[in-house]
C-alpha positions as CSV (number, residue, x, y, z in Angstrom):
1,M,1.0,29.5,-26.2
2,L,-0.4,26.5,-28.0
3,R,0.5,25.2,-31.4
4,K,0.5,22.1,-33.5
5,D,3.7,20.4,-34.8
6,I,5.2,17.0,-35.7
7,F,7.1,15.1,-33.0
8,K,8.9,11.9,-34.0
9,G,6.5,11.3,-36.8
10,E,3.3,12.0,-34.8
11,E,0.9,15.0,-34.8
12,A,1.7,16.9,-31.6
13,I,0.2,19.6,-29.5
14,I,2.8,21.9,-28.0
15,L,2.1,23.8,-24.8
16,E,4.7,26.4,-24.1
17,N,5.6,29.4,-21.9
18,N,8.8,31.1,-20.8
19,L,9.7,28.2,-18.5
20,I,8.1,25.0,-19.8
21,K,7.6,23.3,-23.1
22,A,5.3,20.2,-23.1
23,I,4.5,17.9,-26.0
24,V,1.2,16.0,-26.1
25,L,0.5,13.2,-28.7
26,P,-3.3,12.9,-29.1
27,E,-3.0,9.8,-31.4
28,L,-0.9,7.9,-28.9
29,G,-3.2,7.8,-25.9
30,G,-2.8,11.6,-25.4
31,K,0.6,10.9,-23.8
32,I,2.8,13.7,-22.7
33,A,6.0,12.9,-24.6
34,S,8.2,15.6,-23.2
35,I,8.3,18.2,-20.4
36,Y,11.3,20.4,-20.9
37,Y,12.3,22.9,-18.2
38,K,14.1,25.7,-20.0
39,N,15.7,27.3,-16.9
40,K,17.9,24.3,-16.3
41,N,18.1,22.7,-19.8
42,F,16.3,19.7,-18.2
43,E,14.1,17.1,-19.8
44,L,12.0,15.3,-17.2
45,V,10.2,12.7,-19.3
46,F,11.9,9.5,-20.4
47,Q,12.2,9.6,-24.2
48,N,11.3,7.2,-26.9
49,K,14.7,5.9,-28.1
50,D,13.5,5.6,-31.7
51,S,13.3,8.4,-34.2
52,I,9.6,7.7,-34.9
53,Y,6.8,6.1,-32.9
54,K,5.4,2.7,-33.8
55,K,1.6,2.6,-33.7
56,P,0.3,0.0,-31.2
57,E,-3.1,-1.7,-31.5
58,L,-5.6,-2.4,-28.8
59,Y,-4.2,-5.6,-27.5
60,S,-0.5,-4.9,-28.2
61,A,2.1,-5.7,-25.6
62,F,3.3,-2.5,-23.9
63,E,7.0,-3.7,-23.8
64,E,7.1,-4.0,-27.6
65,F,6.6,-0.3,-28.1
66,D,8.2,2.9,-26.8
67,A,7.5,2.4,-23.1
68,A,8.3,6.1,-22.7
69,G,6.5,9.3,-21.7
70,F,3.5,9.9,-19.4
71,D,0.8,7.4,-20.2
72,D,-2.5,6.6,-18.4
73,A,-3.0,2.9,-17.4
74,F,-6.8,2.2,-17.4
75,P,-8.7,0.0,-16.7
76,T,-5.8,-2.1,-15.6
77,I,-2.0,-2.2,-15.5
78,D,-1.4,-5.9,-16.0
79,K,-3.3,-7.8,-18.7
80,C,-6.1,-9.7,-17.1
81,K,-9.6,-11.3,-17.6
82,V,-12.7,-10.0,-15.9
83,K,-16.4,-10.8,-15.8
84,Y,-18.5,-8.0,-17.1
85,N,-22.2,-8.1,-17.8
86,G,-22.1,-11.9,-17.4
87,K,-19.3,-12.4,-20.0
88,D,-15.6,-12.9,-20.0
89,L,-13.6,-9.9,-21.1
90,E,-9.9,-9.4,-21.5
91,Y,-8.3,-6.1,-20.3
92,P,-5.3,-5.2,-22.5
93,D,-1.7,-4.9,-21.2
94,H,-1.3,-1.6,-19.4
95,G,-5.0,-0.9,-20.2
96,E,-6.7,0.5,-23.2
97,I,-5.8,4.1,-23.2
98,W,-2.0,4.1,-24.1
99,S,-2.6,2.5,-27.4
100,S,-5.7,4.5,-28.5
101,S,-6.2,7.6,-30.6
102,F,-7.9,10.5,-28.9
103,N,-10.1,13.1,-30.5
104,I,-9.2,16.8,-29.9
105,K,-12.4,18.0,-28.2
106,A,-11.3,21.6,-27.5
107,V,-8.2,23.9,-27.8
108,K,-7.5,27.1,-26.0
109,D,-4.4,29.3,-25.6
110,H,-2.7,27.1,-23.0
111,E,-5.1,24.1,-22.9
112,V,-6.1,21.1,-24.9
113,E,-9.0,18.7,-24.1
114,L,-8.8,15.2,-25.4
115,E,-11.5,12.5,-25.5
116,Y,-11.7,8.8,-26.2
117,C,-14.6,6.4,-26.4
118,S,-13.8,2.9,-25.3
119,K,-13.9,0.0,-27.8
120,I,-14.3,-2.7,-25.1
121,L,-16.5,-1.1,-22.4
122,P,-19.2,1.6,-22.3
123,Y,-17.1,4.5,-21.0
124,T,-15.5,7.7,-22.2
125,F,-12.1,8.9,-21.0
126,T,-11.5,12.7,-21.2
127,K,-8.5,14.6,-20.1
128,K,-7.9,18.3,-20.2
129,I,-4.2,19.3,-20.1
130,S,-3.3,22.9,-19.3
131,L,-0.1,24.9,-18.7
132,D,-0.2,28.0,-16.6
133,E,2.1,31.0,-16.9
134,K,4.8,29.5,-14.8
135,N,6.0,26.0,-14.0
136,H,2.7,24.1,-13.5
137,I,0.9,21.6,-15.7
138,N,-2.6,20.5,-14.7
139,I,-4.4,17.4,-15.9
140,Q,-8.1,17.1,-15.3
141,Y,-9.5,13.6,-15.8
142,N,-13.1,12.5,-16.4
143,I,-14.0,8.9,-16.8
144,S,-17.7,8.3,-17.4
145,N,-19.5,5.0,-17.3
146,L,-22.2,5.2,-20.0
147,G,-23.6,1.8,-19.2
148,E,-25.8,0.3,-16.5
149,K,-23.3,-2.2,-15.1
150,D,-20.5,-1.4,-12.7
151,I,-17.0,-1.5,-14.3
152,P,-14.2,-3.0,-12.2
153,C,-11.2,-0.8,-13.0
154,I,-7.8,0.5,-11.9
155,F,-6.4,3.9,-13.0
156,A,-2.7,4.4,-12.6
157,A,-0.6,7.4,-13.7
158,H,2.2,5.6,-15.6
159,Y,4.5,8.7,-15.7
160,L,8.0,7.6,-16.7
161,V,10.7,10.1,-15.9
162,N,14.5,10.0,-16.4
163,C,16.7,8.5,-13.6
164,E,19.9,9.9,-12.2
165,K,21.9,8.0,-9.6
166,N,22.0,11.0,-7.1
167,M,18.3,11.7,-7.3
168,E,16.1,11.5,-4.2
169,I,12.6,10.0,-4.2
170,C,10.2,11.6,-1.7
171,F,7.0,9.7,-0.8
172,P,4.0,11.4,0.9
173,E,4.7,12.5,4.4
174,D,2.2,10.1,5.9
175,T,3.9,7.0,4.4
176,Y,4.8,4.5,7.1
177,E,5.1,1.1,5.3
178,I,6.4,-0.1,2.0
179,V,5.6,-3.5,0.4
180,M,7.4,-5.3,-2.4
181,V,5.2,-6.5,-5.2
182,Q,7.8,-8.3,-7.2
183,D,10.8,-10.4,-6.1
184,S,13.9,-8.3,-5.5
185,I,17.6,-9.1,-5.0
186,R,17.9,-5.9,-2.9
187,F,14.6,-6.0,-1.0
188,G,13.5,-9.6,-0.8
189,Q,10.6,-11.5,-2.1
190,S,7.2,-10.1,-3.1
191,G,5.2,-9.5,0.0
192,T,8.2,-8.3,2.1
193,Y,7.3,-5.3,4.3
194,Y,9.4,-2.4,5.4
195,N,8.8,0.2,8.1
196,Y,9.3,3.4,6.1
197,K,9.6,5.5,9.3
198,S,12.9,3.8,10.1
199,K,15.6,6.3,9.1
200,N,17.8,3.7,7.2
201,V,14.8,2.3,5.3
202,E,13.6,5.7,4.2
203,K,17.1,6.5,3.0
204,I,17.4,3.2,1.0
205,F,14.0,3.7,-0.7
206,S,14.8,7.3,-1.6
207,R,17.6,6.3,-3.9
208,V,18.1,4.2,-7.1
209,Q,21.1,2.3,-8.3
210,D,23.1,3.2,-11.4
211,E,22.0,2.4,-14.9
212,N,24.2,-0.6,-15.2
213,A,22.7,-2.5,-12.2
214,D,20.6,-4.7,-14.6
215,N,17.7,-4.6,-12.2
216,T,14.0,-3.6,-11.9
217,E,11.9,-2.9,-8.8
218,K,8.2,-2.5,-8.1
219,Y,6.8,-1.6,-4.7
220,Y,3.9,0.2,-3.2
221,V,3.0,2.3,-0.1
222,N,1.2,-0.4,1.8
223,H,-1.7,1.7,2.9
224,Q,-3.9,4.6,1.7
225,V,-2.2,8.0,1.7
226,K,-3.9,11.1,2.8
227,Q,-1.4,13.6,1.5
228,G,-1.5,13.5,-2.3
229,R,2.0,14.9,-2.9
230,C,5.2,13.1,-3.8
231,S,8.3,14.2,-5.6
232,I,11.8,13.5,-7.1
233,K,14.7,15.8,-6.5
234,Y,17.4,15.8,-9.2
235,H,20.2,17.2,-7.1
236,H,22.7,17.3,-10.0
237,K,20.4,19.7,-11.9
238,K,19.0,21.3,-8.7
239,V,15.5,20.6,-9.9
240,E,12.5,19.0,-8.2
241,Y,9.6,17.2,-10.0
242,V,6.4,17.3,-7.9
243,L,3.2,15.4,-8.3
244,S,0.1,16.7,-6.5
245,Y,-3.2,14.8,-6.8
246,D,-6.6,13.9,-5.3
247,S,-5.6,11.4,-2.6
248,E,-9.3,10.7,-1.9
249,K,-9.7,9.6,-5.5
250,L,-6.2,8.1,-5.9
251,P,-5.4,6.7,-2.4
252,Y,-2.6,4.3,-3.4
253,L,0.9,5.0,-4.6
254,G,3.2,2.6,-6.5
255,F,6.8,3.0,-7.6
256,W,8.5,1.4,-10.6
257,V,12.2,1.6,-11.6
258,T,14.3,0.0,-14.2
259,E,18.0,0.3,-13.6
260,G,19.0,-1.2,-16.9
261,G,17.0,-4.3,-16.2
262,F,14.2,-3.7,-18.7
263,R,15.6,-3.2,-22.2
264,G,18.6,-1.3,-20.8
265,D,16.2,1.6,-19.9
266,Y,17.0,3.9,-16.9
267,N,13.7,5.4,-15.7
268,C,11.2,5.3,-12.9
269,A,7.6,6.3,-12.1
270,L,5.7,7.5,-9.1
271,E,2.3,6.0,-9.8
272,P,-0.8,7.4,-8.0
273,C,-3.6,4.9,-8.5
274,N,-7.1,4.0,-7.2
275,G,-6.6,0.2,-6.8
276,F,-4.1,-2.0,-5.0
277,Y,-2.5,-3.4,-7.0
278,D,-1.7,-3.8,-10.8
279,N,-4.6,-5.9,-11.9
280,I,-8.3,-6.6,-11.2
281,D,-7.8,-10.1,-9.6
282,I,-5.2,-9.0,-7.1
283,A,-7.0,-5.7,-6.2
284,G,-10.2,-7.7,-5.7
285,K,-8.6,-10.3,-3.4
286,N,-7.1,-7.4,-1.5
287,E,-10.5,-5.8,-1.2
288,K,-9.0,-2.7,-2.8
289,L,-10.6,-2.7,-6.2
290,Y,-12.5,0.3,-7.5
291,Y,-15.9,-0.1,-9.3
292,L,-17.0,2.7,-11.6
293,K,-20.8,2.5,-11.0
294,G,-23.2,2.4,-13.9
295,G,-24.1,5.9,-15.0
296,D,-21.5,7.4,-12.7
297,K,-18.3,9.3,-13.4
298,L,-14.8,9.5,-11.9
299,D,-13.3,13.0,-11.8
300,F,-9.8,13.8,-10.4
301,H,-6.8,15.9,-11.2
302,I,-3.0,15.4,-11.3
303,D,-0.7,18.5,-11.1
304,I,2.9,18.5,-12.3
305,E,5.4,21.1,-11.2
306,I,9.1,21.6,-11.9
307,N,10.8,23.8,-9.3
308,D,14.3,25.0,-8.7
309,I,15.9,23.7,-5.5
């Protein structure tokens, strides 16, 4: 079933079946603001703390707004400057998508298709969000370069979920090394590497601290992954959140967590992405920057499941 409603002051598309209720906000980047699993009375998505959403503008700072829900970071995560078509261009903080209003292109019983035309570059960004009859949400992405010049870009799934101290983070099975990309009291300076296949290391990186730790962490799998599947197990609720995605199109995987260190929030995100890491300059220096070629398109999917465990 699909219907329209108002959620925290915003026009919303509700996708709902007997197990799942998902709320999509077309005018706020097409973000998924809620995924509620009825079987376990479980809200997966980290919620906006305010009663209504503030409307960001194109170059707004991400941290000054809700910093909640499932957003798409494109064409960057960190604010940065790039050369495009011989001119200097600034990419906004967390990209252009999260702050932009999407047009509703098509609506079906359990599916909505949203489209946005960039204000800074010649591309369109389309996503089709559907809910099947059970516990599965599918997002089909299409990013089309309408220009002649290649666009240097990073896509990252910035999907913020609620944290619990006893939850377990499961990286793809072929993960063998982790690298810190910000300084950490627990894990050392940015650039510190860990052998993920070591039993103790895997255990440490599968857990988070409690919400009063006043800490944040950001790290990546330090290589391309071939298995596009990662998950978080909420043992207290006996629920597993699973992300499945095109690892050929999104070969890198980041992880962000705030344990009270960012605005007192307690959330985390598994972040499949196509560049390593976070902004155009760093990814370029690492020779792991994606270029969307002139006249070409990038198609990929991300699937979200909530299962009983």
